[in-house]
N, C-alpha and C positions, 0 to 999 in steps of 0.2 A: 201490376203494382206489388204483388206479393213477391214475385221473383226479384224485382229490383230492390225491395226492402231486404230480402234474404241476403242478396249479394252485398248490400251495404254493411250488414251485420258480419258477414264473412270478411269483408275487407277491414272492418274495425278489429276484428280478432286477429287477422293477420298482421295488421299494424302493432298490435299489443305483443304478439309472438316476436316480431322484428325488434321491438323494444327490449323484450326480455333477453334476446340473444344478440344484443348489440356488440358484445365482445368478439363474436365470430362474424366478421364482415361478409363473408360469402353467404352464409345462412341468412343473416338479417337482410341482405340485398335481395335474395330469392323471395322471402316473405313479402318484403316491400313491393317487389315487381308483381308478384302474383296478386296481392291486394289492390294495386293499382289497375291491373287488368280487370279484376272483378268490378271495381268501382266504375271505370270508364268504358270498359268493353261491353258490359251488360246493356246499356242503353243503345249502343251502336248495333249489337246483334238483334235486339228486339225491334229496332227500326227497319230491319231487313225483312221482317215477316209482314206480308200483306194483310193487315188487320181489316181493311175494307171489305175483303172477300168473306169475312166471318160475321159482318154486321148486317142487320136487316133494317134498312132505312125506311122502308114502307111503313113500318109500324110507328115510326117517328113522325110521319107527316101530319096526322090529326093533332098530335101534341104541339107541333111547330105552328100549325095554323091557329090553334086555341091561344098559344102564347102570344103570337103576333096580333091577334085581335084584342087580347087584354092589355097589351102594351099600347096598342093604338088608342084604346079607350082611356087609359090612364093618362096618357100624354096629349090627348085631344087631337090626334092625327086626323080625325074625321074632318076637321075644319081645312086642312091642307088638301085632303083628297077632294073635298067639295069645291074648294077654290080652284084647284086644277081642272076639274070637270067644267066648272063654270067658264073658265078661260077658253077651254077647247070648244065649248058649245055656244056660249054667248059673246065671246070675243073680248076686247080690251076693258069694257066697263067693270068686269069682274076683278080686274087688277086693283082698282081703287078699294074694293071690299077686302082684298087680300092685304093691302097695305094697312087697312084698319086693324085686321087680326094680327098682323105682324107687330104694329106698335103696341097693341094690347099685350102681347106676349113679352115684348121687350121691356114695357113698363112693369110688368109683373115680376121679371127677373131682377130689377133694380132694387 
């Protein structure tokens, strides 16, 4: 992010220099071209660096599990998981129970 922000500042300065030297078309054009390359070339070059090789995803796994658990608790996904487990183990009677939970959720959203 720092590199990208720095190149944005450089591009803005080059645009200012191009404006100040507008009477010299060739010089103004060079400043504008280099500024454009700084502005649009930097993200392109940064995307060519394989960032995934520098990241350690194993340290994020416990955090992701905790987040998923908390989101599940907040949005009451436990009912959905219980309903799916009931359908798989008990068969179709659990669908009626699921329909009741679905109607309750829909009524709460109205």
